[in-house]
Structure formats: C-alpha cells, structure tokens
C-alpha positions in Angstrom: 0.0 0.0 0.0 1.3 3.5 -0.8 1.5 6.0 2.0 2.3 9.7 2.1 3.8 11.8 4.8 2.9 15.4 5.0 5.3 17.2 7.3 8.1 14.8 6.6 10.8 17.2 7.7 9.9 17.2 11.4 10.9 14.8 14.1 7.7 12.8 13.8 8.0 12.7 10.0 11.5 11.4 10.2 10.5 8.8 12.8 7.6 7.6 10.4 10.2 7.1 7.7 12.4 5.1 10.1 9.5 2.8 11.0 7.8 2.5 7.6 11.0 1.4 5.7 10.8 -1.7 7.9 7.1 -2.2 7.3 6.2 -5.3 5.2 2.9 -3.9 3.8 3.7 -0.4 2.7 5.9 1.8 0.5 6.4 5.5 0.9 5.2 7.2 -2.2 5.3 10.9 -1.3 7.0 13.0 1.3 5.9 16.6 1.5 6.9 19.7 3.4 5.9 23.4 3.1 9.1 24.9 4.5 11.7 22.6 2.9 10.1 21.5 -0.3 12.5 20.8 -3.1 15.2 19.5 -0.8 16.2 15.8 -0.5 15.1 14.3 2.8 18.7 13.4 3.4 19.6 17.1 3.4 17.4 17.4 6.5 18.3 14.0 7.9 21.7 12.7 6.7 21.2 9.5 8.7 18.5 8.5 6.2 21.1 8.2 3.4 20.6 4.8 1.6 17.3 4.4 3.4 15.1 7.2 2.0 16.3 9.4 -0.9 13.0 11.1 -1.6 12.8 14.8 -2.6 10.4 16.7 -0.4 7.4 18.0 -2.4 5.3 21.1 -1.9 2.0 20.5 -0.2 -0.5 20.5 -3.2 -3.7 18.7 -2.3 -5.0 18.3 -5.9 -1.7 16.7 -7.0 -1.5 14.5 -4.0 -5.0 13.0 -4.2 -4.0 10.0 -6.3 -0.5 9.5 -5.1 -1.2 7.5 -1.9 -3.8 5.2 -0.3 -3.3 6.7 3.2 -1.7 9.9 4.5 0.0 10.7 7.7 -0.1 14.4 8.8 3.0 15.1 10.9 2.3 18.8 10.8 2.1 21.4 13.6 -1.3 22.1 15.1 -3.3 24.6 13.0 -2.3 23.1 9.6 -4.0 19.8 9.1 -7.5 21.2 9.9 -7.3 23.1 6.6 -6.2 20.1 4.5 -7.6 16.8 5.8 -11.2 17.4 5.0 -10.3 17.3 1.3 -9.0 13.8 1.7 -11.9 12.6 3.9 -14.4 13.9 1.3 -12.7 11.5 -1.2 -12.6 8.7 1.5 -8.9 8.6 1.6 -7.8 7.5 5.1 -5.8 10.0 7.2 -3.9 9.8 10.5 -3.4 13.2 12.1 -0.5 13.4 14.5 -1.4 17.0 15.4 -4.1 18.1 17.8 -6.4 19.5 15.2 -8.9 16.6 15.3 -8.7 15.4 18.9 -11.2 17.7 20.5 -14.9 17.2 19.5 -15.9 20.6 20.9 -15.0 23.4 18.5 -15.1 26.0 21.2 -12.7 24.0 23.3 -10.2 23.7 20.4 -10.4 27.5 19.8 -9.9 28.2 23.5 -6.9 25.9 24.1 -5.2 25.9 20.7 -5.9 29.6 19.7 -6.9 28.6 16.1 -10.2 28.3 14.3 -11.3 24.7 14.4 -11.7 22.1 11.7 -15.1 21.7 10.1 -17.5 20.2 12.7 -18.7 17.5 10.3 -15.1 16.3 10.0 -14.5 16.4 13.7 -17.4 14.1 14.3 -15.9 11.6 11.9 -12.6 11.5 13.8 -11.7 8.6 16.1 -9.3 9.0 19.0 -6.4 6.7 18.1 -5.4 5.1 21.4 -5.5 1.4 20.4 -5.5 -0.1 23.8 -8.8 1.7 24.6 -10.5 2.3 21.3 -9.4 -0.5 19.0 -12.9 -1.4 17.7 -13.6 2.2 16.8 -10.3 2.5 15.0 -11.0 -0.5 12.8 -13.9 1.2 11.1 -12.5 4.8 10.9 -11.0 6.7 8.0 -9.8 9.6 10.2 -7.6 9.0 13.2 -6.8 11.7 15.7 -3.5 10.4 17.0 -3.2 11.1 20.7 -0.9 13.6 22.3 2.2 12.2 24.0 1.4 13.3 27.6 -2.2 11.9 27.2 -0.9 8.6 25.9 1.2 8.0 28.9 -1.4 9.3 31.3 -4.5 7.6 29.9 -2.7 4.2 29.7 -1.6 4.7 33.2 -5.1 5.4 34.4 -7.3 3.2 32.2 -7.6 0.1 34.5 -8.6 2.3 37.4 -11.1 4.2 35.2 -12.6 1.1 33.8 -13.2 -0.4 37.2 -14.2 2.9 38.8 -11.6 2.6 41.5 -10.7 6.3 41.9 -12.3 9.6 42.7 -12.5 11.5 39.4 -11.8 14.9 40.9 -8.6 13.8 42.6 -6.4 13.1 39.6 -3.0 14.9 39.6 -0.5 14.4 36.8 3.2 15.4 37.0 4.5 15.2 33.5 8.1 15.4 32.2 9.2 15.5 28.6 12.3 15.5 26.5 13.0 18.4 24.2 11.8 16.6 21.0 8.3 17.1 22.4 8.6 20.7 21.3 9.3 19.8 17.7 12.3 20.6 15.6 11.8 24.3 15.1 14.2 26.3 17.1 13.0 28.5 20.0 14.4 30.2 23.1 12.7 27.6 25.3 14.6 24.7 23.6 17.9 26.6 23.2 20.8 24.4 24.6 21.7 27.0 27.2 18.1 27.2 28.4 17.6 23.4 28.7 21.0 22.0 29.7 21.4 21.3 33.4 17.9 22.6 34.0 14.3 21.5 34.5 11.4 23.8 34.4 7.6 23.7 34.5 5.5 25.3 31.8 1.9 26.0 30.7 0.6 25.3 34.2 -3.2 25.0 34.0 -3.1 26.0 30.3 -1.6 23.1 28.4 -3.6 22.0 25.4 -3.5 18.3 26.5 -5.7 19.1 29.5 -9.0 19.1 27.7 -7.9 16.1 25.6 -7.3 14.0 28.7 -10.5 15.1 30.3 -12.5 14.4 27.2 -11.1 10.9 26.9 -11.5 10.1 30.6 -15.2 11.0 30.4 -15.7 9.1 27.1 -14.0 6.0 28.5 -15.2 6.0 32.1 -18.6 7.6 31.6 -17.8 10.1 34.4 -16.6 13.7 34.0 -13.2 14.6 35.5 -11.3 17.8 36.2 -7.6 17.0 36.3 -4.5 18.9 37.5 -1.6 18.6 35.1 1.8 20.2 35.4 4.2 19.5 32.5 8.0 20.0 32.8 10.8 20.2 30.2 13.8 18.1 31.1 17.3 18.1 29.5 17.0 14.9 27.4 16.2 14.3 23.7 13.4 11.7 24.0 11.1 10.3 26.6 8.0 11.2 28.7 7.4 10.2 32.3 4.0 10.9 33.9 3.7 10.3 37.6 0.0 10.2 38.4 -1.8 10.4 41.7 -5.4 9.7 42.5 -7.5 9.0 45.6 -9.0 5.5 45.8 -12.7 5.0 46.3 -12.1 2.2 48.7 -8.8 0.8 50.2 -6.7 -1.4 47.9 -3.3 -3.1 48.3 -0.5 -2.7 45.9 -0.7 -6.4 45.1 -4.4 -6.1 44.2 -3.8 -3.0 42.1 -1.0 -4.7 40.2 -3.3 -7.7 39.5 -5.9 -5.3 38.1 -3.3 -3.8 35.7 -1.9 -7.2 34.7 -5.3 -8.5 33.9 -6.3 -5.4 32.0 -3.2 -5.3 29.8 -2.8 -9.1 29.6 -3.2 -9.2 25.8 -1.6 -5.8 25.0 1.8 -6.2 23.4 2.9 -2.6 23.8 2.0 -2.1 27.5 4.4 -3.7 30.0 3.5 -3.7 33.7 6.4 -3.8 36.2 6.5 -6.0 39.3 5.9 -4.6 42.7 8.5 -2.0 43.8 9.9 -1.8 40.2 9.7 1.6 38.5 10.1 2.2 34.8 12.5 4.7 33.4 12.4 6.6 30.1 15.7 5.1 28.9 14.0 1.7 29.0 11.6 2.5 26.2 13.6 4.8 23.9 13.2 4.0 20.2 10.3 1.6 20.9 6.5 1.6 20.9 6.3 0.4 24.5 4.5 2.0 27.4 6.0 0.8 30.7 3.9 1.2 33.9 4.7 0.8 37.6 2.0 1.1 40.3 1.9 1.3 44.1 -0.7 2.2 46.7 0.1 4.4 49.7 -2.1 2.8 52.2 -1.5 5.6 54.7 -3.2 8.2 52.4 -5.4 5.7 50.4 -3.8 7.1 47.3 -2.6 5.2 44.2 0.6 6.3 42.5 1.3 5.4 38.9 4.6 5.9 36.9 4.0 5.7 33.1 6.8 6.1 30.6 6.9 6.3 26.8 9.2 7.5 24.0 7.3 10.6 23.0 8.3 10.3 19.3 7.3 6.7 19.1 4.3 5.6 21.3 3.6 9.3 21.8 3.5 10.0 18.0 4.8 8.1 15.0 4.9 4.5 16.5 1.3 4.9 17.6 0.3 6.3 14.2 1.7 3.2 12.5 -0.1 1.0 15.1 -3.3 2.7 14.1 -2.6 2.2 10.4 -2.2 -1.5 11.1 -5.5 -1.7 12.9 -7.3 0.3 10.2 -6.1 -2.2 7.5 -6.6 -5.4 9.4 -2.9 -6.2 9.5 -0.8 -7.6 12.4 -0.9 -4.7 14.9 2.8 -5.1 15.6 3.9 -4.9 11.9 6.9 -2.6 11.6 6.9 -2.0 15.3 8.8 -5.0 16.8 11.6 -2.7 17.8 13.7 -3.4 21.0 14.4 -0.2 23.0 17.8 1.3 22.6 19.8 1.0 25.8 21.8 2.5 27.3 
C-alpha cells in the first residue's frame, strides 16, 4: 500500500520514515513539506542516506490525491485542519499526529489551541487513536486523531482504574516530564541548549492543550466527568516522557491487588508492560520503541494510588502509535513494523 507523509521534515515525520521502511505492507510514495520543499530528505536528515532518498514535495492537495492510499499528517497544530477534510471527502484515510482533530468541541479547540477549528462535520468523523482503549472504533474509521504524547502516557496509566471505577474522578493529579523533542524541531528560546542544559522547568501550568484532551477521553472511556490537575515539565534529554499520576482510591486497595488489576487489564496488549511490585520504569528503557511501561503502588497511609508511566514521546507518543493505528485500520498484524527493541543504554 502506498502511503504519504505530509510534514516529513519534522521529528515525527523522520520517525515515520524510520518505521515505515521496515514495514512489510507499505511503501512511501510521497514526502511533503511546506518549509523545505525541493530538498532531499537526506539534506534534512543525513542519517537516512541509503534508506530514503525522496525529494520533499510542496503540499499540493490536488496533485496528492491519487499519489497514496493513506496519508500521515505530521504537521504542527493549526495546519491539518485546513487540509484533511479534502482527503476525507474522497474517502482517503488519514492519520493526524497534530491536535487538530482530537477535541470534539469546536469551542474548546479554539480556546486551548488559539486557532479556528476544523469543520465540525469532519471532527465528528474522527476517532481518537489510542489502540488499547478504542481498537474497535479505530478498525472502522477513516480519520484517526493520533493522541498527544502526555495523554498517551497518562491515559494508559489510568485506564484500568477508570474502567473499574476505583478512583475519585476529581482527585487526579499528573506530574509530566518531557524530553525536548516534544517541542518539535523548530528552534525557539525555550529549547535553546543553554536554556535546557542542566535545567528543569515547569511550563503551561493550567493552560496546556492536552488538559481538555485528557478530560474528554477520561469521560468518554469511564462515563464520568473529570477535572484534572496537570503540570508539564521540560527536562534536558532528547526523547522520553514520564508521567507520575496520583489519585484517591474510592475504597482501600493493596499494591498487590492493584497490580493484578493492571496485569489482567493489559494481559493481551503487546505494547504495554506492567512492572513487578517496587519496580519503576525509566524513560531510557523505552527509547526507540513503541512500548509504554507502567509501575503502580498504593500508599495505604493516604489511600492514594501512584502510577509511573513512561513512553518514547516520538514513538508511542506520536509516530509509532500512528503506525499501530494504520495497522489496525487495515486489518494487519498490529505489531507490523513495530517490533523494535528499546535502545539501551
């Protein structure tokens, strides 16, 4: 099957290329970029020499229509909402790695993203692409809203408790930490080496665009509304996200019982790995892979559960999950192209 990547010059686009060249069912037919069109992809990423030699094309919807059977949009938020509807009208499947099609409420998107929203008719067709929670919906969708990186780690960390109604919904606190690739490839003062090196800082407290995304999915999945507290931090590493999540239990549970709940919930999920009691995952242990590693404990003194969830933000938090969604949409082996051992150390 021919696939196209729009926004191939960013980190997520380059990661898609790395994964897809290993995929047994696809070939990359087009790579497009607005800012670097005309250049070879190897001019942007020399490490792809001998792997991908495509020339980046200008984004021209009319010319692209017949060039691929499925498109990945690895564009910044505010871009795909103006383009994807053209493909959906022609029933060409799309997977959007940006936030443009995650929020069903147009007003919420405008408030949190500061852009005008995608057409409401298109938003209602989009499926939230977190496979472990919404696999059946993904199978029948032509538009996937690939989850954000923080929400992926958080929602996978919370899902067993949400499903079994084990926590008070107004008590969820998320302490998130991300590597610098989460900010994209475009240079900025915030990601300047001297600003990031030997430093850790919180940002967007109470105003991060992933807050309404997480609340929307928590309600859709659990049936109960939630108001969460989320504090993201930038840490001096290239890849990785760690979310440490706290929530008050509805009734007392032991760590052993809680771990059993998680192990049973994720028993058949290849990409979610649950640690044994008193073992805590680290970001280095998932780098370059599509895994989400989770550790859980209960503080019986406070009747509070604590969850540590880690992912590679460019893989399970973006491109790897996008390929996982493509596999589900096409009825292929869900792991195709994604059997990648983490890079360690």
